[in-house]
Structures are given as C-alpha cells and as structure tokens.
C-alpha positions, 0 to 999 in steps of 0.5 A: 657515693662511689661504689667502693664507699656504698660497698663499705657502708653495706658492710659496715651496716651488716657487721653493725647488725650482726654485732647488735644481735649479740647484745643479749649478753650486753658485754661491752668492753671500752678502750680509749682517751679522755672522750670516753674515760668514766674515771681510770685516772682517779686512781693513778695518784701522780696522773696530771690528766685528771678531771675528778674536781669542779667544775667537771661532772656539774651536769652529771649525777648529783653534779659529781665529778667522776673523772669524766672530762666533760660537763656531763656524760660522755658519748660512751654513757649515752650510747650505753644507755640506748643499749639498755645497759649501764655504762661499764666502770673504770677498770681501776676501780674494780677488785680483781676478782670483781663480778662486775668484770662479767658485764663489761669493763672501761679501760679508756684513760685521759692522755692515752695514745696508740704510741706508749710515749704519747702523753708522757707529760701527763706522768701516768696514764693508760696507754692503748697497750696498757689497756689491752694488757688490763683487758688480758687481765680481765680475761684471766679473771673471768677464766677463773670464775667461769672456765676458758670455754665459757670465757672465749663464748663471752669475749667472742660475743662482746662488743669493743668500743675503741676511740683512740689516737687524738692524743698522738696528734694533739699531745705527741706530734703536735707539740713542738718540744716533743721528739716525734713531731721533730723526728718524723714527717707526717707520712712517717708518723702515721705509718708508725700509728697505723702499724702500731695500731694493727698490732694492738687490734690483732693482739685484741683479736688474740685475746678473744675480740671479734667485734670491734668498733673503732671510732674515728677521729673528729677534725682536731683542727677546729678544737679550741686547743688548736684554734688558738694557734691561728691568728683568726681563730679558725680550723687548722686546715693542716691538722684536718687534712692529717686527721682525715688521712688517719682515718682513711688509713684506719678504715683500710685497716680494718678491711685488711684485718677482717680478711686476715683474722678469722671470725674478725667483724671490725667496723670503723665509725667515721664521725669526722663529718658530723662532728664537723658539721656540728661545729660549722653549723651549730646554730642547726642543732640548737647551739651558739657557740663552737668556736671557744669553750664554755669554761674559760680555759688557759691553753697555756695551762693545760686547757682544762676547766679548773675550779677557779674558771669562769662558766658560761651561763647556758651550758647547752648552747656551747659545743665544747666544754674545754679546750678539748672536749665537747659539752654533755649536749654536744655529746648527746647530738653526737651519740644519737648520730653514731648510733643511728649510723651502726644501728639504723636497722637494728631491733630494740635491745631486750 
C-alpha cells in the first residue's frame, strides 16, 4: 500500500474512533438513495420510485413491504443494530414536532441524486438538496424543543451517514435519452458532481454536521441493470472506471473539507473492492449467483421486483435482489465489512 494510502487509512480509523466515542447519544442522520431508504417515498403520492408492495420486504419483519428496496434489511438497518440503536425512521413519516427527531432521522429517497435533475422521470423523490433542507427543518424543530445550545451540541455529536451518487450515473448520465449524458463528457460530469457535493457537504457542516461518513459507490458496471447491456452479460468496464474516478475525487474532497471546515471529521468509506469481491467470488461468501437477480425483473420496465414477478427459491444464495439492489444476505456481508473497517478497534456501545 502506498504511503499516502497508509496515512489516509490511519487517519480514517482515527476519525472513526473519535466518531464512535460520541455514540453515547446514539443520534444518527441518514442521507441517500434507495440503498438506504426506509420508506420516505411511500409518502410521495406521485413517486414512481417506490417499493411499498410485494415482494419487497418478504424477509423483513412480518414479511411486510416498508419501502426498503430489498427483500429484507438495508445496510443501514444492520449497522444500526450493531450500534445498538433502532434504525432512524423516515423523515416524512414524522410529525413536524415529533420527539423522535431527537433520536435521529432517515432522509434517504429512492431515485435521489447529488444533482437535482437526477431521477427526474420518477416524478417525485427527495434529491440530496431536498434532504439537506429537511435536515434544516429537523434542526429548527429540535431547537424549538431544547434550545440552540443543546441543539448545536446534539448536531455536532451526531453521526451522519451519506450514501449517494449511484443514481447520478444509473438514472442520469448513463441514460441516453437524458440531457446530462449528451451535454457533458464524463470528466465534465464528474466535475459537476464534485463541485455540487462540495457545496452540499459545506451546507451540512454549516447546519452543525461534524462527523460525516460518506459511503463510496460500488462497481455499478456489475449490477444486473448494467450487465444486460453487455452482449456477454459481463461487467461494464467503462462504468466501473468512472465509478473509481468518482470515488477517488470524493475521497480527495473529504480531505479538502477536513482541512477547510472547522472541526470537520469527514470519513470516506471505500467499499468498492468489498462489493466487487462479493460479486466475483460469491461462492466464498456462500452465494451461488451474482450476475443476475433473485427476482425475475424486466430491465426494460424499471427493473424492480413487481408483485407478479417470480422469485428464486433460495434468496440467500443471490447477491442481487432486483436489477439494482442487493439481497438481505448480501447486505449482511457488506454491512459486516463496512462496520469492521470503520470501527475495527472501537469499544462496544453502551
């Protein structure tokens, strides 16, 4: 490992340790897309990015579809359990002055992106800007309950999990009928993403966020919705190369923001290789299929698992649930790896 990477790894673990030491409050705020959504889009009447129907949630509590885009738990659900706290509820499920706001909130929305135009054809979804605006409303509501000083302390100590950017590729740049893919080269598009993300993370910092864990993108070229574009059904190398460039730029941005913003402790969680290893060496983890989805989806019509879809018999043997999202079993593997990487030396929560 190059010296610069070693330094970054040590720095990351140090920040993770410090973040962990503040988990006494157990307040977490989650931002992102369908990989971490827990039901916000259920409350958007016209949203086409929804999963509040069978067979989603078939392996969740009581077999109920909650708005999670998988057959069971999200990575966020599993990490929350490891932290000893319940998963934060969807923001749109709460009353404006709900006491639950004090314990953390999930703002993630299927179809969301860094750019406001991403996922436009889903009609309704909460972009990252929307989610930040809702966090601001949350902060104001908390301020009304406990005052400014206590609110600032709560926000400063909270941990912010952010996983966003996949849709900016899958449901924007890689769609030939959308303008961004035609208007920009990838270098130009990446610059737009990073400049926008810079402003968004700076805004979150201004609102009190100090401890941010940004979840990098996985190998999007290997998800079923992209594989079908290959004549051999293989991973799309160019897409994966673009993802690696995005991850590298976001990691660099985290370093810049840590130096620029007072008390910022932003961590980049790079899970690309872990996800790729799970896909390429699925049998090592007890999986049998990693190149297609458990649910027999129609990639031409959204790629979601519809109520009339046929399911695989052994869901725990598939890495992917639908054309985009991992199964509960795959999320367990990835959450274990992510948690271990971030909090390898951390004490147990109490």
